[in-house]
C-alpha positions as CSV (number, residue, x, y, z in Angstrom):
1,M,-26.9,37.9,23.9
2,R,-23.1,37.9,24.3
3,Q,-21.4,36.5,21.2
4,P,-18.8,33.7,21.9
5,P,-15.2,34.7,21.2
6,H,-13.9,34.1,17.8
7,R,-11.5,31.1,17.7
8,A,-8.9,30.7,15.1
9,P,-9.4,27.7,12.8
10,S,-7.9,24.5,14.1
11,T,-5.0,22.8,12.3
12,C,-6.6,19.5,12.9
13,P,-10.4,20.1,12.9
14,E,-11.0,16.3,12.7
15,I,-10.4,16.0,16.4
16,D,-12.3,19.1,17.5
17,C,-15.2,16.8,18.4
18,I,-13.1,14.8,21.0
19,R,-10.9,17.5,22.5
20,H,-13.0,17.4,25.7
21,L,-12.4,13.7,26.0
22,L,-8.6,13.6,26.1
23,P,-5.9,15.5,28.0
24,R,-4.6,18.6,26.2
25,Q,-1.0,17.1,26.1
26,V,-2.3,14.0,24.2
27,I,-4.2,16.2,21.7
28,A,-1.2,18.4,21.1
29,A,1.1,15.4,20.6
30,A,-1.4,13.8,18.2
31,E,-1.6,17.1,16.2
32,R,2.2,17.4,15.9
33,R,2.5,13.7,14.8
34,A,-0.3,14.1,12.2
35,Q,1.3,17.2,10.7
36,R,4.6,15.3,10.5
37,I,3.4,12.2,8.8
38,G,0.5,13.6,6.7
39,L,-2.4,11.7,8.3
40,G,-5.4,12.7,10.2
41,A,-4.9,13.3,13.9
42,E,-7.7,10.9,14.7
43,R,-5.7,8.0,13.1
44,V,-2.8,8.9,15.3
45,L,-5.0,8.7,18.4
46,I,-6.7,5.5,17.3
47,C,-3.4,3.8,16.4
48,A,-2.0,4.9,19.8
49,D,-5.0,3.3,21.6
50,A,-6.0,6.7,23.0
51,L,-9.6,6.0,21.9
52,T,-11.4,3.5,19.8
53,E,-12.6,4.1,16.3
54,E,-16.2,3.6,17.3
55,V,-16.0,6.3,20.0
56,Y,-14.4,8.7,17.5
57,L,-17.0,8.0,14.8
58,A,-19.9,8.5,17.2
59,A,-18.5,11.9,18.3
60,L,-17.7,12.9,14.7
61,G,-21.2,11.9,13.5
62,A,-22.8,13.9,16.3
63,S,-20.8,17.0,15.3
64,L,-21.6,16.6,11.6
65,G,-25.3,15.9,12.2
66,T,-25.1,12.4,10.8
67,A,-25.1,8.9,12.3
68,C,-23.0,5.7,12.2
69,E,-24.1,2.9,10.0
70,A,-23.9,-0.8,11.1
71,L,-23.4,-2.9,8.0
72,D,-24.0,-6.3,9.5
73,R,-27.7,-6.1,8.5
74,V,-27.2,-4.5,5.1
75,S,-28.0,-6.9,2.3
76,R,-25.9,-7.3,-0.9
77,A,-28.9,-6.1,-3.0
78,E,-28.7,-2.6,-1.5
79,C,-25.2,-2.0,-3.0
80,P,-25.3,-1.3,-6.7
81,L,-21.6,-2.1,-7.3
82,S,-20.2,-5.3,-8.8
83,D,-18.0,-7.5,-6.6
84,H,-14.8,-6.1,-8.0
85,E,-16.0,-2.5,-7.7
86,L,-17.0,-3.3,-4.1
87,I,-13.5,-4.4,-3.3
88,Q,-12.2,-1.1,-4.7
89,A,-14.8,0.8,-2.7
90,A,-13.5,-0.8,0.5
91,A,-10.0,0.3,-0.3
92,A,-11.2,3.8,-0.9
93,G,-13.4,3.8,2.2
94,L,-16.5,4.8,0.3
95,L,-19.6,2.6,-0.2
96,P,-22.8,3.6,-2.0
97,L,-26.1,2.1,-0.8
98,R,-29.6,2.4,-2.3
99,R,-32.3,3.3,0.3
100,D,-35.9,3.9,-0.9
101,G,-34.7,4.9,-4.3
102,Q,-32.1,7.3,-3.0
103,L,-28.3,6.9,-3.0
104,V,-26.7,7.0,0.5
105,W,-23.0,7.1,0.9
106,I,-21.2,5.2,3.7
107,V,-17.9,6.8,4.5
108,A,-15.1,5.0,6.4
109,P,-12.7,7.9,7.0
110,Q,-9.1,7.2,5.8
111,G,-6.1,9.4,5.4
112,L,-7.4,13.0,5.6
113,T,-11.1,12.3,4.9
114,A,-12.2,13.1,8.4
115,R,-10.4,16.5,8.3
116,R,-12.1,17.3,5.0
117,L,-15.5,16.5,6.5
118,A,-15.0,18.3,9.8
119,D,-13.4,21.4,8.5
120,P,-15.9,24.2,9.0
121,R,-14.5,26.2,6.2
122,L,-15.3,23.4,3.7
123,S,-18.6,21.8,2.9
124,P,-19.1,18.3,1.7
125,P,-19.6,17.9,-2.1
126,K,-23.2,17.7,-3.2
127,W,-22.8,14.2,-4.6
128,L,-21.8,12.9,-1.2
129,L,-25.1,14.0,0.5
130,P,-26.6,12.3,2.3
131,F,-23.8,10.3,4.0
132,R,-23.2,8.2,7.1
133,L,-20.1,7.0,8.8
134,T,-18.8,3.5,9.5
135,S,-15.5,2.0,10.7
136,S,-12.9,0.5,8.4
137,K,-13.3,-2.9,10.1
138,E,-17.1,-2.8,9.6
139,L,-16.6,-2.0,5.9
140,Q,-14.0,-4.7,5.5
141,R,-16.3,-7.3,7.1
142,F,-19.1,-6.3,4.8
143,V,-16.9,-6.7,1.7
144,A,-15.4,-10.0,2.9
145,R,-19.0,-11.3,3.6
146,H,-20.3,-10.6,0.1
147,T,-17.3,-10.9,-2.2
148,Q,-15.7,-14.1,-1.2
149,R,-15.4,-15.5,-4.7
150,A,-14.0,-12.2,-6.2
151,L,-11.5,-11.9,-3.3
152,G,-10.4,-15.5,-3.9
153,E,-9.9,-14.8,-7.6
154,L,-8.0,-11.6,-6.9
155,A,-5.7,-13.5,-4.4
156,I,-5.0,-16.2,-7.0
157,H,-4.7,-14.1,-10.2
158,G,-4.2,-10.5,-9.0
159,L,-0.4,-10.5,-9.0
160,R,-0.1,-12.3,-12.3
161,R,-2.5,-9.7,-14.0
162,A,-1.0,-6.6,-12.4
163,F,2.7,-7.6,-12.4
164,P,3.3,-10.7,-14.5
165,L,7.1,-10.6,-14.0
166,F,6.7,-10.8,-10.2
167,S,4.4,-13.8,-10.4
168,N,5.5,-17.5,-10.3
169,A,2.2,-18.6,-11.9
170,P,2.5,-20.8,-15.0
171,R,2.9,-18.8,-18.2
172,R,0.2,-19.2,-20.8
173,K,1.4,-20.9,-23.9
174,G,1.6,-18.4,-26.7
175,W,3.1,-18.3,-30.2
176,R,6.6,-18.7,-28.8
177,S,5.7,-22.0,-27.2
178,R,4.2,-23.2,-30.5
179,V,7.2,-22.1,-32.5
180,A,9.6,-23.9,-30.1
181,I,7.5,-27.1,-30.3
182,G,7.5,-26.9,-34.1
183,L,11.3,-26.5,-34.2
184,V,11.8,-29.5,-31.9
185,V,9.5,-31.6,-34.2
186,L,11.4,-30.5,-37.3
187,A,14.7,-31.3,-35.7
188,D,13.5,-34.7,-34.7
189,I,12.3,-35.4,-38.3
190,F,15.6,-34.2,-39.7
191,F,17.8,-36.3,-37.4
192,S,15.7,-39.3,-38.1
193,A,15.8,-38.9,-41.9
194,T,19.5,-38.2,-42.3
195,P,21.4,-39.0,-39.1
196,G,24.9,-38.7,-40.7
197,T,24.3,-35.3,-42.2
198,A,22.4,-34.0,-39.2
199,F,25.2,-34.9,-36.7
200,G,27.8,-33.3,-39.0
201,L,25.9,-30.1,-39.2
202,F,25.2,-30.2,-35.4
203,G,29.0,-30.6,-34.8
204,A,29.8,-27.7,-37.1
205,F,27.3,-25.6,-35.3
206,L,28.9,-26.3,-32.0
207,C,32.3,-25.6,-33.3
208,A,31.1,-22.2,-34.7
209,I,29.7,-21.3,-31.2
210,F,33.0,-22.3,-29.6
211,L,35.1,-20.2,-32.0
212,A,32.7,-17.2,-31.6
213,T,33.0,-17.4,-27.8
214,A,36.8,-17.6,-28.0
215,A,37.0,-14.7,-30.3
216,L,34.7,-12.7,-28.0
217,R,36.9,-13.4,-25.0
218,F,40.0,-12.5,-27.0
219,W,38.5,-9.2,-28.2
220,S,37.4,-8.3,-24.6
221,T,41.0,-8.3,-23.4
222,F,41.6,-5.2,-25.5
223,L,38.8,-3.3,-23.9
224,T,39.6,-0.9,-21.1
225,E,37.3,-0.4,-18.2
226,K,35.4,2.8,-18.2
227,K,36.0,5.1,-15.3
228,P,33.1,5.0,-12.9
229,K,30.9,8.0,-12.9
230,R,31.2,10.3,-9.9
231,L,28.2,10.2,-7.7
232,R,26.2,13.3,-7.7
233,A,25.9,15.0,-4.3
234,I,22.3,15.3,-3.2
235,D,21.1,17.8,-0.7
236,D,19.9,16.1,2.5
237,R,16.6,18.0,2.3
238,A,15.9,16.4,-1.1
239,L,16.3,12.8,0.1
240,P,13.1,10.8,0.8
241,V,12.0,10.0,4.4
242,Y,12.0,6.4,5.5
243,S,10.7,4.7,8.6
244,I,12.6,1.7,9.9
245,I,10.3,-0.7,11.9
246,C,12.1,-3.3,13.9
247,A,9.7,-5.9,15.4
248,L,11.2,-7.2,18.7
249,Y,9.8,-9.8,21.0
250,R,11.8,-11.1,23.9
251,E,15.0,-10.0,22.2
252,A,16.4,-7.5,24.7
253,T,19.9,-9.0,24.3
254,V,20.2,-7.9,20.7
255,V,18.7,-4.4,21.0
256,E,22.0,-2.7,21.5
257,D,23.6,-4.4,18.5
258,L,20.5,-3.5,16.4
259,V,20.7,0.2,17.4
260,A,24.4,0.2,16.7
261,A,23.8,-1.2,13.2
262,I,21.1,1.4,12.5
263,R,23.5,4.1,13.6
264,D,26.1,2.9,11.1
265,L,23.7,3.6,8.2
266,D,24.9,6.5,6.2
267,Y,21.7,8.5,6.0
268,P,20.9,11.9,7.4
269,G,18.7,11.9,10.5
270,I,18.7,8.2,10.8
271,M,18.6,8.3,14.6
272,A,16.2,11.3,14.9
273,H,13.4,9.2,16.4
274,T,15.1,5.9,17.1
275,P,15.9,6.3,20.8
276,Q,12.2,7.2,21.5
277,A,11.0,4.3,19.4
278,F,13.2,1.8,21.2
279,R,12.3,3.2,24.6
280,L,8.6,2.7,23.8
281,V,9.3,-0.9,22.6
282,A,11.4,-1.6,25.7
283,D,8.6,-0.3,28.0
């Protein structure tokens, strides 16, 4: 039997299973875009509406010898995770289920997960076997259906717990609040007991603050401003890459002004992809 010719490993093996479904030019463009932004080429094609996630997962599952899992009929009892762990599992795209005493992993490919699974030079880790595939939407619906209370609690208290300074939630009354209340009560008792002495001391306290403020302003007039530090020159290749997304809807009259404003930004390569992006928006 004649052996098939040896083919060099693909740079994006995650789309080897669908190369026959799309034009070669589309595949090549998706590979270039994936290498540029650090995502899987299948995500590029799905986000560009070149194919649906369901079609891709069916092709990937057939190439890997596994199947796609529909989670609409999966019960909550089959998942051994708590509600909060289940929310984190959805973010990671990895869901464990118990079937007949065996742990089965449901994978919703994100980032470079599909590339890791489809690369013929790599084998899935033993702890991941057996596994099945599902879409991100299917996994999110499963989590939303079974963790409504935990999601509500996370939406209410998540920001306050993770970043208290960014939250506008009422602060819990701690020892500072109790100390402040105690000082107010003592001040009220003191003013009520000896009003004459209290007002005299209060006036002296205000005078001391006024004199201290005046002395501080007088002293600041003798200070000289420090010379500003010279900005350190940074190589353009060391600067981070940013994407500017401008959402436009029926605003063709302001596109030229918007592009001009972006051109005025002092940042290297700021207009590298802007003309193509705006042409796509205009189309």
